[in-house]
C-alpha positions as CSV (number, residue, x, y, z in Angstrom):
1,X,109.4,83.1,123.9
2,X,107.7,81.5,126.3
3,X,107.8,81.8,130.0
4,X,109.7,79.0,132.2
5,X,110.0,78.5,135.4
6,X,112.9,80.3,136.2
7,X,110.5,83.0,135.0
8,X,108.9,82.8,138.6
9,X,111.5,84.3,140.9
10,X,111.1,88.0,138.9
11,X,107.5,87.8,138.9
12,X,106.7,87.0,142.5
13,X,109.3,90.1,143.2
14,X,106.7,91.8,140.9
15,X,103.7,90.8,142.6
16,X,105.3,92.2,146.0
17,X,106.2,95.3,144.5
18,X,102.6,96.2,142.6
19,X,100.8,95.5,146.3
20,X,103.3,97.4,147.9
21,X,102.4,100.1,145.7
22,X,98.7,99.8,145.4
23,X,97.7,99.6,149.1
24,X,98.1,102.9,150.1
25,X,99.7,101.4,153.6
26,X,97.0,99.2,154.0
27,X,98.2,96.3,155.4
28,X,95.6,93.5,154.5
29,X,95.1,94.8,150.7
30,X,98.5,94.7,150.6
31,X,98.5,91.1,151.3
32,X,95.3,89.9,149.6
33,X,97.0,92.0,146.5
34,X,99.8,89.7,147.1
35,X,98.4,86.6,147.7
36,X,96.1,86.6,144.8
37,X,99.1,87.4,142.6
38,X,100.9,84.4,143.9
39,X,97.9,82.6,142.3
40,X,97.9,83.6,139.8
41,X,101.3,82.6,139.3
42,X,100.5,79.4,140.5
43,X,97.9,78.6,137.8
44,X,100.7,79.4,135.0
45,X,102.7,77.1,136.1
46,X,99.9,74.3,136.2
47,X,99.4,75.8,132.6
48,X,102.9,74.7,131.7
49,X,103.6,78.9,131.4
50,X,102.5,78.9,127.3
51,X,102.7,82.6,127.1
52,X,105.8,85.2,127.2
53,X,106.9,86.4,130.8
54,X,105.1,89.8,130.2
55,X,101.4,88.3,129.7
56,X,101.9,87.0,133.1
57,X,102.8,90.2,134.0
58,X,100.2,91.7,133.1
59,X,97.7,89.6,135.0
60,X,99.5,90.7,138.1
61,X,99.0,94.4,137.3
62,X,95.3,94.2,136.2
63,X,94.6,92.0,139.2
64,X,96.7,94.8,141.7
65,X,94.7,97.7,139.9
66,X,91.3,95.9,140.0
67,X,91.7,94.6,143.7
68,X,92.8,98.2,144.7
69,X,90.0,100.1,143.0
70,X,92.1,102.4,141.6
71,X,93.8,103.8,144.7
72,X,96.5,104.5,142.7
73,X,95.8,105.0,139.3
74,X,99.8,104.8,138.0
75,X,101.8,102.4,140.4
76,X,105.3,103.6,139.3
77,X,104.1,107.2,138.4
78,X,106.8,108.6,141.2
79,X,109.4,106.8,139.4
80,X,108.3,107.4,136.0
81,X,109.0,111.4,137.0
82,X,112.3,110.5,138.9
83,X,113.3,109.0,135.9
84,X,112.1,110.7,133.4
85,X,114.4,114.2,135.4
86,X,117.2,112.2,135.5
87,X,118.1,111.5,132.0
88,X,117.0,114.9,131.0
89,X,119.8,116.1,133.3
90,X,122.1,113.4,131.4
91,X,121.3,114.6,128.8
92,X,122.9,118.4,129.1
93,X,126.2,116.1,130.1
94,X,126.1,114.2,127.1
95,X,129.4,115.8,125.7
96,X,131.3,114.7,129.1
97,X,130.7,110.7,127.9
98,X,133.8,109.7,125.9
99,X,133.3,108.2,122.7
100,X,129.9,110.4,122.6
101,X,129.4,111.6,119.2
102,X,126.0,113.2,117.8
103,X,126.9,112.6,114.8
104,X,127.4,109.3,114.8
105,X,124.2,106.6,114.3
106,X,126.2,104.0,116.2
107,X,127.1,106.2,119.3
108,X,123.0,108.1,119.4
109,X,121.8,103.9,119.0
110,X,124.5,102.9,121.9
111,X,123.0,106.1,123.8
112,X,119.4,104.6,123.2
113,X,120.2,101.3,124.2
114,X,121.8,103.1,127.8
115,X,118.5,103.5,129.5
116,X,118.3,100.3,129.9
117,X,121.9,99.6,130.9
118,X,120.7,102.2,133.6
119,X,117.5,100.4,134.7
120,X,115.3,102.9,135.8
121,X,112.5,101.8,137.9
122,X,115.7,100.6,140.3
123,X,118.0,102.7,139.8
124,X,115.6,106.3,139.7
125,X,117.4,107.0,142.9
126,X,121.2,107.5,141.9
127,X,123.0,110.5,142.0
128,X,123.8,112.1,138.4
129,X,127.6,111.3,138.7
130,X,126.6,107.6,139.5
131,X,124.0,107.7,136.6
132,X,127.0,109.5,134.2
133,X,129.2,106.7,134.9
134,X,126.7,104.4,134.5
135,X,125.6,105.4,131.1
136,X,129.0,105.9,129.9
137,X,129.7,102.5,129.8
138,X,127.2,102.0,127.0
139,X,130.3,103.2,124.7
140,X,132.3,100.8,126.4
141,X,130.8,97.4,125.4
142,X,131.0,95.4,122.2
143,X,128.1,95.7,119.3
144,X,127.6,93.9,116.4
145,X,128.9,96.4,114.3
146,X,127.1,94.5,110.4
147,X,123.4,94.9,112.2
148,X,124.0,98.7,113.3
149,X,124.8,99.2,109.0
150,X,122.1,97.6,108.5
151,X,119.3,98.9,110.5
152,X,120.5,103.0,109.3
153,X,120.5,101.3,106.2
154,X,117.1,100.5,106.9
155,X,115.9,103.3,108.7
156,X,117.5,105.8,105.5
157,X,115.6,103.4,102.8
158,X,112.1,103.0,104.9
159,X,109.1,105.0,104.2
160,X,107.4,104.7,107.1
161,X,109.0,103.6,110.4
162,X,106.9,102.0,113.6
163,X,108.9,103.5,117.0
164,X,108.1,100.9,120.1
165,X,108.9,102.6,123.4
166,X,109.8,100.7,126.4
167,X,110.9,103.0,129.8
168,X,110.4,106.1,130.9
169,X,114.0,108.2,131.2
170,X,115.2,105.8,128.2
171,X,112.4,106.7,126.1
172,X,114.1,110.7,126.7
173,X,117.4,109.1,125.0
174,X,115.7,108.1,122.1
175,X,114.6,110.9,121.0
176,X,118.0,111.6,119.4
177,X,118.3,108.4,117.6
178,X,115.7,109.6,115.7
179,X,115.5,113.0,114.9
180,X,116.6,112.5,111.7
181,X,114.0,109.9,111.0
182,X,110.8,112.2,112.5
183,X,109.0,112.8,108.5
184,X,108.9,108.8,108.5
185,X,108.4,107.7,112.6
186,X,104.8,107.0,114.0
187,X,105.6,106.5,118.1
188,X,103.9,104.1,119.8
189,X,102.9,103.8,123.4
190,X,101.6,101.7,126.5
191,X,97.6,102.1,126.5
192,X,97.6,101.7,130.0
193,X,100.0,101.7,133.2
194,X,102.7,98.5,132.2
195,X,105.5,99.3,135.5
196,X,107.3,101.8,134.3
197,X,107.4,101.7,130.4
198,X,106.4,105.4,128.9
199,X,102.3,105.9,128.2
200,X,100.9,109.1,125.9
201,X,100.8,110.7,129.5
202,X,104.8,110.8,129.7
203,X,105.9,111.8,126.4
204,X,105.7,115.6,126.6
205,X,107.9,115.7,130.4
206,X,109.9,113.4,128.4
207,X,110.8,116.2,125.4
208,X,108.4,114.8,122.8
209,X,106.0,117.9,121.6
210,X,103.0,117.1,119.8
211,X,104.7,117.8,116.4
212,X,107.9,115.6,117.1
213,X,106.6,112.5,114.7
214,X,104.9,113.2,111.5
215,X,103.2,110.0,112.2
216,X,101.7,111.1,115.3
217,X,100.9,109.3,118.1
218,X,99.7,105.5,118.7
219,X,98.7,103.7,121.6
220,X,98.4,99.7,121.7
221,X,95.5,100.7,124.2
222,X,97.1,97.7,126.3
223,X,98.8,96.4,129.6
224,X,101.2,94.4,128.5
225,X,104.4,95.4,129.0
226,X,105.0,94.2,125.4
227,X,103.6,93.8,122.2
228,X,100.6,91.0,121.7
229,X,98.8,91.4,119.1
230,X,95.2,89.6,120.3
231,X,95.0,92.1,122.9
232,X,96.3,95.6,121.2
233,X,94.0,98.2,119.5
234,X,92.9,98.5,116.2
235,X,94.7,101.7,115.3
236,X,98.3,100.3,116.6
237,X,97.7,96.6,114.9
238,X,97.1,99.1,111.6
239,X,100.3,100.9,112.2
240,X,101.6,98.0,112.6
241,X,101.2,95.7,109.7
242,X,101.6,99.1,107.6
243,X,105.1,100.4,109.0
244,X,108.0,99.6,106.7
245,X,110.2,98.9,109.6
246,X,109.6,98.3,113.2
247,X,111.7,99.4,116.0
248,X,110.9,98.2,119.0
249,X,113.3,99.1,122.3
250,X,113.6,97.1,125.9
251,X,113.7,93.3,126.3
252,X,110.1,92.5,127.2
253,X,109.0,93.8,123.6
254,X,111.7,91.3,122.2
255,X,109.9,88.6,124.6
256,X,106.4,89.0,123.2
257,X,107.6,89.1,119.0
258,X,110.8,87.9,118.6
259,X,109.1,84.3,117.9
260,X,106.3,85.3,117.3
261,X,105.7,88.2,114.8
262,X,106.2,88.1,110.7
263,X,107.1,91.7,110.7
264,X,110.6,93.3,109.8
265,X,111.1,94.2,113.5
266,X,115.0,95.6,115.0
267,X,114.9,94.9,118.8
268,X,117.1,97.2,120.5
269,X,117.8,95.8,124.1
270,X,119.8,95.3,126.7
271,X,120.3,91.8,127.6
272,X,119.3,91.8,131.4
273,X,117.3,89.1,132.0
274,X,119.1,85.4,132.6
275,X,116.2,83.7,130.8
276,X,117.0,85.6,127.9
277,X,120.6,85.6,128.4
278,X,120.3,82.3,128.2
279,X,117.5,82.2,125.1
280,X,120.0,84.1,122.5
281,X,123.3,83.1,124.2
282,X,124.3,86.2,125.0
283,X,126.9,87.6,127.2
284,X,124.3,89.7,130.6
285,X,124.3,93.5,130.2
286,X,125.7,93.3,126.5
287,X,123.9,95.2,123.8
288,X,121.8,93.7,121.4
289,X,120.9,94.9,118.2
290,X,119.0,92.1,116.5
291,X,117.2,92.1,113.4
292,X,114.3,89.7,112.3
293,X,114.7,90.6,108.7
């Protein structure tokens, strides 16, 4: 989906956040990064927003990393660690959540989306009680039962599944949904820092041993918080083209692929962005299981 005027406030917040995280207290550099980020967004407006929103986010990220000279190689490193630790603590307390059933595909799917509900990049400072309450809401929300059943049948039948991650923290929950399918799964991560999305560097601390997935791990070699074929590496493109089924977590993967890619993809995400909510006609914070096959 293409960006639009309504995307600018969120992208502008990203630009300011990047300036603060990347400048290491240097106020002159902070202003320079923020100002150049705003110019990038102005140019996007002049172009008429031909690209999905995550593509403009990547321009902001690249701009901040370049102008800061790599002072902070990963501006979201601390948030990633905090959110992963919180998710691991939550995993230990899953039996306390009403409706949680580890034997149920739908229950595990709800949990996998629950990380998106929590939005660790924003709420990583929640205490464990508040986090538990937030995750528990995933088990009270409506879900498209027919889509869930079709996804399970697809995952059961597929010989190869490419799992494209979203956020750190959320990735901890994904493990339980993937567990029965490890023999046919390949894990896909971002190639460079892209907000709080998981890269290869965070896999081990998220509970993924080297042999977790039979297909191993592929990086998209990109810093877009999503998937854009033209800027992904060849290893990722080959895995993407050959998979029987692709599971793509998170809203940004949906934004970059839903109307641009002709492959069997299951998009699992929480409808949080007002633009996406309007685009798909969804309720705010609703669980989305969208299959393009």
